[in-house]
N, C-alpha and C positions, 0 to 999 in steps of 0.2 A: 481546502475542504478536508474534513476529517473522514476517515474511512477505516474499516475493519482491517487490522493488520494480521498477517499470518506469520508462520515461523520463518525467520530470516534465512534458513537454509533451504526452504521449499519455494521461495519466490524470488523473482529477479526484478520486480518492479519496486519503485520507491514511492511510498505514499507519505506525505507530510502530516504529522500529527502534533498538535500543540497541547501541552499539559500545563494546567494552571497550578501554581504552588499553593498548598494549604498552610494555615498558620502553624508556626513551629510548636511542637509539643515539649513540655517541660521535661528535663532530664532527671533521672533518679540516680543518686550516687550508689554505686555497687557496694556490697557488703565486704568484698575483698579488695585489698590494696596491694599494689606491687611496690615493695620497698627496696631501694638499692642496697647492695651489700656494704656500701661505704658507711652507712649509718648504724650498722650492727657490729657488735663485738664478736669475739670468737665463739661465745656461747649463744649466738643468735639473739642476744638481748639488745634492746635499743639503747644506744649510748649517747646519741646526739638528740637531746630533748628538743632543741629548737627546730631541727630538721623534721622530726616526726610531727611537731605541732604545725609547721608550715604545710606538711603533707596532708594532714587531716583537715585543716581549715582553709586551705587555698581555694580561691574561686575557680581554679582550673582543675579539672579532674585528673587523677594520676594517669588515666589512659591517654588523655590528650598530651600530657607531658611525655609519656612514653613514645607518642607518635612524633612529637616535635624534636625530641632529643634521642639519639640512638641509645638503646638500653645497654647497661654494662653486661659483661659476659654472664654474670651470675645474678639471678633474681630470686628472692625468697618471699613466699607468701606468708602473711601473718593475719590472724583474725583480729579485727578491730575490737570485738567484744571481749577478747581474752588477752589482755596485755601480760607481758612476762612479769615474773615476780621481782625482777631487779629494777622495775620501772619505778623510780622514787616518786614521781608525781602522778602515779596512776590513780591515787585516791582523789586528787584534785582535778583530774581530767574527766570531763563529762563526755563519754563516748556515745551515749544513747540520746544525746540532744538532737533536735531536728536538724536534718542535713541541709547544708546551704544549697541554693539554686546554682546549677552549673551552667556554663555557657558552651555553645556548640563550637566545634572546630571550624575556624575561619576558612579552611581549605575545602570544606564539604558544604554542599547546598543545604538550605533549611527545609524543613517539612518532611512529610512522609511520601510525597510524590515528587519524583525528580524528573526533570527534562532529560530527553535522550542525550543531548549534547553535554549536560552536566554529568550524566552518568559516565560517558566516555572519558571526560576529563579526569574524573575521580579514578577510573580504572587505570588510566595512563600514569597517574601520580602514585599508584600503589595504595590507594585509600579503600579499595573494595576487597573484602576477604573472600566472600563466596556469593554465588548467584544461584537461584533456583528458577528454572523456566516453567511456565505453565504448560499444560499438555499440548495446547494448540500453538504454543510459541508466540502468542501475541503479547504477553506480559511476563515480567520476571520480578522476583523478590530478591533484594540484595541485603547483605550484611556488611556494614562498614567495619573498619578496623577498630573503631571506637565503640562497637557494639550496637550502633543504631541500625534500624531496618527501614527500608523504603521500597516503594514499588515504582516500576518504570514500564511505560508502554513501548514495546519493542518495535522499531521500524524495520523495514525489509532491507537490512544491511547484510550482504553476504560475507563481509569481512569481520563480523562481530565475534564469531567463535575464535578466529585467529587472534584478534586483539585481546580477548580474555585469556587465551592460552599463553600468549607472550608475556602477560603481566602476572602470571601465576595465580589466577583466580580459580577457585574451586567451583566446578560446574555440576549441577544436578538438575533433574527433571521431576516435577511433581506427578502425582496420581499414578503411582505404580511403576514409573520408569526406574530403572536400576540406579542410574547415576553413579556407576562404578568408575567413572573416569572420563576423560575427554574423548579418548578414542572410541570407547563404547558408545558414547552419545552421538558422535559424528557418524559412526558406522550405522547406527540404527536409523538415522535420518537420511543418509545418502543412499541406502539400499532402495527404499521405495522411490526416491527421486530418480535414480538411474533406471529403475525397472519400469516405472509408469509415467515418467516426466514427458517423454516424447509423445506417447499416446494421449495423455491428458492435454498437451498443447494442441495436437491435431483436432481433438474433439471440440475444444473451446474455440479454436479458430474457425472451424467449420460452422459453428452455430453462433458466432458473434459474442463469445464469452470474454473473460478478462484477457485471454491471449489474443483476441482479435479486436476489430474496430467496434464491435457491438456493445462494449461496456461490460459492467458487472452483471452477475446473476446466473443462476443455473449451475448444476453440478456436471461433472464430466460424462455422466451416463444418461443425461436427458437430451442428447443431441438429436434424437429422432423427433422430438416434440416441435411443433410449429412455434417459431419465435415471432409471432404476430407479423408474418410476412404479408398477410392480406389485410385490407382495410375494411372495417365495418362502418357504414354510414347509415344511421337510422332514417335520415331524410336527405336526399340529394339536393333538393331545391332547384332542380333543372327540369323543365317541361319541354314539350314539343315546340312551344313558341320560341324557345331559345335556340332551336336547331333550324337553320335555313339551308336551302339548296338540296334537300334530300327528301322531297315530297313522296316519292315512290317508296322509299324505305320506311318512312313514317307510316304510310298507309298499311304496309304489311305488318308492322309491329303494333299497330293500333289494336289488332285482335288479341294480342297477348295482354295488353293493358286492360282491355275490356273483360277478358277472362279472369284476370286477377281482381277486378272490381266487382263483376257480376258473375260469379261462377255458376249460380243456379240456372241461369238462362241456357248455359251450354250443357250442364250435367243433366238437365231435364230431357234433352234430346240424345243423351248417351255420349256426348262428346267428352273427350279427356283433354286436360290441359297439356299444351306442348311442353315436352321436357327440355328442349333446347332449340336455340336459333343461332345459326352461324352467320355472322356479318362478314361479308367478303367485299373487298374493295382496295383500291390503291392507298398508299399511306397518305394521311392527312385529310381524308374525306369525312371524318367525323364519326367513326365507328364507336369510339369510347364515349363520345358525347351522346350519341343515340342510346347507348345502353343506360347511361345515367338518366336520360330523359324518360326511358321506359319505367325505371324505378320511381322517378319523381311523379310521373303521371298516375301510376298505380298506388303510390303512397305506401310502398313496402320497403323493408330494409335492403340495402345494397352492399354486397360483398364483392370486392374487386381485388384482383391480383394478377401478376404476370406469370405466364407458364414457365418462364425460366426460374422462378422461385422454387419450383418443385424438384428440379434436377440438382442433385448434390453429389458430393464426392463419394459417399457411402451408399451402397445398394440398400434400398428399402426406406431411405429417409424421405424421398419424394412421395412414395405411396403412403407413408405415415402422415405426411402433410395433407395429402388429398383427403384421407379419412378425417383428419382433424377439421379441415375446412367444411366438409359436408356435414359433419356432426354438429358444428356450430350453426350452420345454415338451417339444418332441420329443426333446431331448437327455436329458431326465429321465423319459421315458415308461417305464411307464404313470404317468400323473399326471392331476390334475384342474385345469382352468382355470375360475375363477369370475369372471364379469363381472357386476358389480352395476349396476342401473339401466340395462339395455341399451337402453331406449327412447331414451336420450340420443343414441345413434348409429345405432340400428336402425329409425328411423322410415321411413315409406313414402318412396320416392324420387320426386323430381319433383313433389311436392305441396306445398301450403302457400302462404302469401302471398308473392308476389314471386319465385316459382320456388324451385328446390332450392338446397341448400348444397353447393357443389362439394367442399369438404373433407370434409364428413360423408358425402357419397355415395361418394367414393373410399374412405373408411374402411370403410363397410359393404360395398362391393364386394370389398375385400381380405379382410374377415372372411368373406364368403360363399365366396370362393375357398379360404381356409385350412380352413374346416370341411368343404367337399365340393367341391373343384375338381379341377385337373389332377393334383395330388399328394395322396396320402393322408396322413392323420395318425393312423396306427394307434397306439393306446395313449393318445391324448389325448382325454379326455372334457370337453366344455364344459358347464358349468352356468351358467345366466344367471337373473337375477331381475328382475322388473318388476312394477309395479302398474298399468301401462297397456298390456295386451296388444292393445288395439284399434287402436293406432297403429303397430304393428310391421309391417315389410314382409313381404309374403306369401312372398317367396323365402327369407326367414330362418326362417319357421315350417314350411316343408315338411319331410316326412320325408327323412332323409339329413343334415340339419343339426340341427334340433331334433326328434328322433324322437318325443318325448312331452312333454306339458305336465302338470305336477304342480301342482294347486291347493293352496295353503297358506292355508286359511281361518281365520277367527276361531275360537278354541277354544270348545267347549261347556262345560257346568257341570263335568263330570268333568275336562276338560282344564284349566279355570281353577283347580280345586282343586290339581291337580298343579303347575301353574305357580306358584301361591301358596306351595306347599311348597318349591319350588326357590328362590324369591326370599326366603324367610324364613330360609334357612340363615345362621347367624352373627348372628341377631337375637334379642334376649331378648323372648320373647312371654309374655304373661300367660295364665293358665289359662282365662280367659273368651273367648279368641279362637277362633272357630269358622270354619274356612275354608269350610265348606259354606254358611253364611249369607253370608259375604263374596262367594263365587262367585255366589250367586243375586242379589245386589244389584249385580253388575257385568256385566250382559248386554252383549254386543258388545265387551267389552274384549279387546284383544290382549295378547300376552305383554309387550310394551313398556309398555303401560298398567298392567298389574298390577305390573310391576317399579317403575314410578314411584309407584304407590299405596303399596306397602310402604315405599319410601324416604321418601315424604312423611309416613307415619305415624311412622317412626323419628325424623324431624326434629321433629315435633310433640312426641313423648315427651321428646326431649332439651330442647326449649324449655321444657317444663313441669317439667323436672328430675325426671323419673321414671326408674326403673331398668328398667321393663318396658313393652312396647307392649301396651296393652289394646285392647278392641274400640271404646272411645270414640275413641281416636286414629285407628284405621282408619276409623271412620265419619266423623269430621271431615275426614280427608284425602280421602275419597271425595267429600264435599260440596264441598270446596275445588277438586278437579279438575273436577267437573261444573259448578258454579255460580260458582266464584271464591272469593276469600278473604272471610272474615267481617269485616264492618265493625263493630268493637266500639265505636268512638268516634262512630258516627253519631248525630246528634241527631234523635230521633224523638219527636214529641209523642204524648200519650195518645190523641188523636183519630185520628191517622194509624195508630197501632199497633192501635187497635180496628178501623179500616177494613180493614187488611191481614189481621187475624185472621179477620174475616167472609169476606173474599174467598177466602182459602185454605181455610177451612172449607167454603165452597160447592163448590170443586173436589173436596174429599175426600168430601163427602156425596153428591154426584151420582155420583162414581166408585164408591163403595162399594155404592150401591143399583142400579146398572146391571147387568143380567145379562150374564154372559160377558165381564166386563171385568177388568182387572188389579187385584189387591188393593193397598191403600194400604200403603206401607212406612214413611213418615215425613212429618210436617207440621212446617214451621218458619216462623216470622215474623222470623227474624234476617236482616237485609239482607246479601246476598252479591252481589258484582259489580253488575250492573244491576238485579237483582231485589230487590224489597222482601220477598218471601216465596216459599217453595217447597213444593210438594207432590210427594213422590216416590212413584211407582208401581212395583211389581215386575212387569215384563212377563213373559209366558209364554215359556219357553225354546223350546218347540216351535214357537210362532208366529214367533219370531225366526229360527230355523234354517231353517224352510220358506219364510218370506217370503210366506205366504198369509194374507190378511186377509179376513174375511167382511164382507158388507154391514152386518150388525148391529153388528159391532165398530167399523166406521168411523162409523156413526151414533152409537154410544155415545161414541166419542172426541170427536165434535163437541159432544155434549151436556155432557160433562165440561169441555171447554174453555170453554163458555159459563156454567158454574156459578158462576164468580167474579163475573161481571157481574150475573147474576141475583140473587145474594146481596146485592150492593151496592144493587140497586134495591129489593129487598124490605125491607131493614133501614133504609136511609138515604133512600130515595125517588129518583125519576127525576132530580130536579134536583141531587142531591148525588153522583152517580156520578163516577168519576175516569177518567184515561187508563190505569189499570193493566192494563186488558184488551186493550191494543193488540196485543200478541203473540198473545193468544188468538184475536183476530179473524183475523189473518193465517193462523194454523194452520187455522182452520175454513174459510176461503175456499179455501185450497189443497186440503184434503181433498175438499171438495164439488166443486170443478172437476175434479179427477182422477176422481172417481166418475162424472161425466157424460161427460167427454171421452175417458178412457182405459180405464176399468174396465167400461163398459157397464151401469152401474147405473141408467140413466134409461130409463123406458118410452117417452118421446117420441123420444129420440135412438136408442134401440135398441142393438144389439150392433155399434156402429160406433165406431172410434177416429178422432177428428178432432183437428186441431191438433197434429201430431207435432213433435218437436224438430227443428231444423235447425242448420246451421253446420258449419264445418270443424273436425275434431278437433284440428288444429294450433293453433287459436285458444284452446285450453284448454277452459273450461267452455262448454257449449252454451247461450248466453244468449238466443237468439231462438227464436220459435215460428212455425212455418209455418202460415199461415191458408189451409187448403184447403177452406173451406166458405163458403157464401153469408152475406149479412147476415141473411137470414131464419133460417138455422140458428143464427147467433150469438145472435139474440133468444131462440130456444128454449133454448139453452144457459144464457143468463143467467137465464131464468125458472126453469129446473130447479135451478140452483145456489141461487137465492134460496129456492125451496121447501124444499130440503134443510136450509138454515140455519134457516129459520123453524120447521121441525118439531123440530129439535134444541133450539131455544130454548124451545119449548112444553114439551118433556119435562123439561128442566132446571128450569123454573119450577114445574111440577107437583110434582116431588120436593121442592124446597126449601119450598114453601108447605105441603106435607103434613107434613114432618118439621122444622118450624121450631124445635121444642123442642130436638131434638138439635143443630141448628145453633147455638142459643144456648149450650148446654153446651160444645160443642167450641170455640167462639170464646172463651168465658170461660177454658177450660183453656189455650188458646194464649196468652192475655194474661198468665196467671199464670206459666206455665212456659216459654213461647216455643218449645218443641219438644215434640211429642207423637209417640211411636213408634206402629207399627202395632198392637201389643197393647193399649195404652191406648185407642186409637181404636176397636177392635172391642168393647171392654168397654162403651163408650157405646151401641153398637147393641144389645148384648145386654140392657142395662138398659132401654133405650127400646123394645125389642121392635119394631124397625124391620123392614119387609119389603121384598123386592126390587121394583123397579118392573116393572109388567106393562103392555105396550102394548095 
C-alpha cells in the first residue's frame, strides 16, 4: 500500500512505495565537448582529424565515454562552433548540422522517475553527483554524472544519509535550507529529533497515532481530542421484546421511553425529563442490552462508550473527551448516552491508597458538570451501568444527575425460561428438551450464563456428530460449566472408585432424609476439574430470591456436608478416611461461624453481631475482619462453633448408620452406572421405605 513518506531521518518506520517508470526523454548533445590532450598538439590545435570526427559524430556522448573510461590527467575544453585556425578540414566540417540522437548510459535507469532501489544502486556505483531533498524529506531531485536529472520518492531509510556521504554525493535541501554541507544538514535534522522525538512518540502512542496501534492520522498536539472512542448508532434495532427476564427493569425504564416519545404529556404537568438512570446489577444480567432497547424503543440516537476510555495518561484528556462526547450528543438531542462500567471513573474522590487520581478526578468533575452544572443538557439522557454501586461518588448519585437507580437482578425461573427460548433460536433442539427443567437446574444463572450454556450444548452436540441438541448435551454442558470438563482418561482404581461412590452416596443420603432441605438432582462419580465426584441439589427458588435462610436449613446444610466423611468412616473405618472432605470442612466451618458471629443463632453470644468486615472498598475484596471483642468472647465463639459442628456430625452419623442398606445400594448403583439422576435415587428410598430424620 502506498503511503506518504516523511524525512528518512525523522522516521523509523518503513513504508513500501512503488514508482512507475515514465518513457525516456530524448537527450540533447551539449555545446561543449571534453577532448583528450592526446589529440591536440602543443598549440592546442586538433591534429588527429579522425579522432575529432569520431568524437563529434559518435552515437555515444563524450560524457558517457568519460564515465566508461577514466579521463586522462589533463582535459581541455574547446568550442565546437569555433574550430582552431589550423584545422584544415574546418571548411568541410558542418558543425551546425542537427545533432545526432544520443543513447542513455546502460548503467543508469531510464526515465525521469527512478525507483528507490535503482537510485541506491546508482549511488553505490558512483553515478550520482548531487541530490537535493525537498523540505519535508519525502522526495529528492538527483543529478547524475552524465548531467541527467531524475526524481525519487524517498523511503524511510535511516541509513540513506550515510550511504550518500560514503559515496561522495553532494547533499542539499530545497526551500531555504542552507545545504552548506553534510554535517550542517544532519545537525539541523537531528536537533528537533532529539528534542521532541520522545514527546512526539508519547503523544501519538497515547492517542493511537502512527507510533501506536491506532494507525495514521492526527498531529502530535491533538492528543486531547476524542479519537472516536465512543460509538454513535442512529438506530439500535433493539426493542424491549428482545430483552427477556428483566420485566421489573423494563417497567421502570418504560417511563423514560414514554417521556422521549411524548414529552408534552409530562411537561404539561410540570415534569422534567430524567437526566440519568443508573443500571445496577451483577455482570451478565443485560444492562447494556436494556440501554440499547431504551434507545430502540424511543427511536433516538444512541451514544455508547466505556468509562475506562475517559481515563488517560495525561491529566485533562479524560475531561476533554467528556466535553466532546456531550457536545456531539447535544447536537443530536434528544438522544441517549450510555456509559458502561461507570465505576472506572466515578469512584469516590480523594479516597484510596496514596491519595486520589488527578486525571480520574478531573474526569468525574467534568462529568458532574455536564450532567447537572452551569449549562443544561436538555434532551440528553445518560444511562450508566455498574456492578459496584457502593464505590460511586455521592455527588454522582444525587437526584439531578442520576435521578433513579434501576436494579437489574438475576432472572427467576420464568425469566430463565424466556431467556433460554431467546438463546435457542436458530438451534436444532430435540423433542426431549424441557426448558422448565433446565431453568430449575440453573438457579442464579444470568442471561450471559444461559447463553453460554446453550452454546456449550451446541458444541457438544457437534462434537458428538449429532443433528439435534438433546437434554443430555444440555446436562453435560451444565456440569462442565459448574464443575469443569470431564476427565475421561483419568486413571481411577477400583478401590478409589468405590470410596468416591460411598462418599457421594453419603452426601445424597443425608440430604434426602433431612427435613426442609433441597432435593437431590443428580449424583456422579465421574472426575471433573478438581472434584472426584459431585452431588447436585436443586435449591429452592423462593429461598434464593429472598435470601432468607432459617436456622434449621443451615444446620441441615452442615450435616449434609459432613455426610461424605461419615460414610467413609462407617464403611472403611477411621484409619482409612481420605482428604476428600477438605472442602466440606471449610464450608461447615464458615457456616457455623457466620451463625454465631453474624446471624445471632447462638444462645451464649445472643443477638449481637461481632467481628464485622473492614477494609477500604478501593482495595477490592474486603479481606480482613475487625476484631471488636475480647479474648473471653473469642473463646465463647470458638466453643459455640465447635458445638454446632459436632451436632451436625452426630445427626449425619445417625442417618447413615440407620439407613446403611440404602447407602450400599446407592453406592453399588454409582459404581455400575457412574451417574444416577434424581428419579432413580428417589426410587431407592421408596423401595427401602426410608423416613425423614426427626430431631
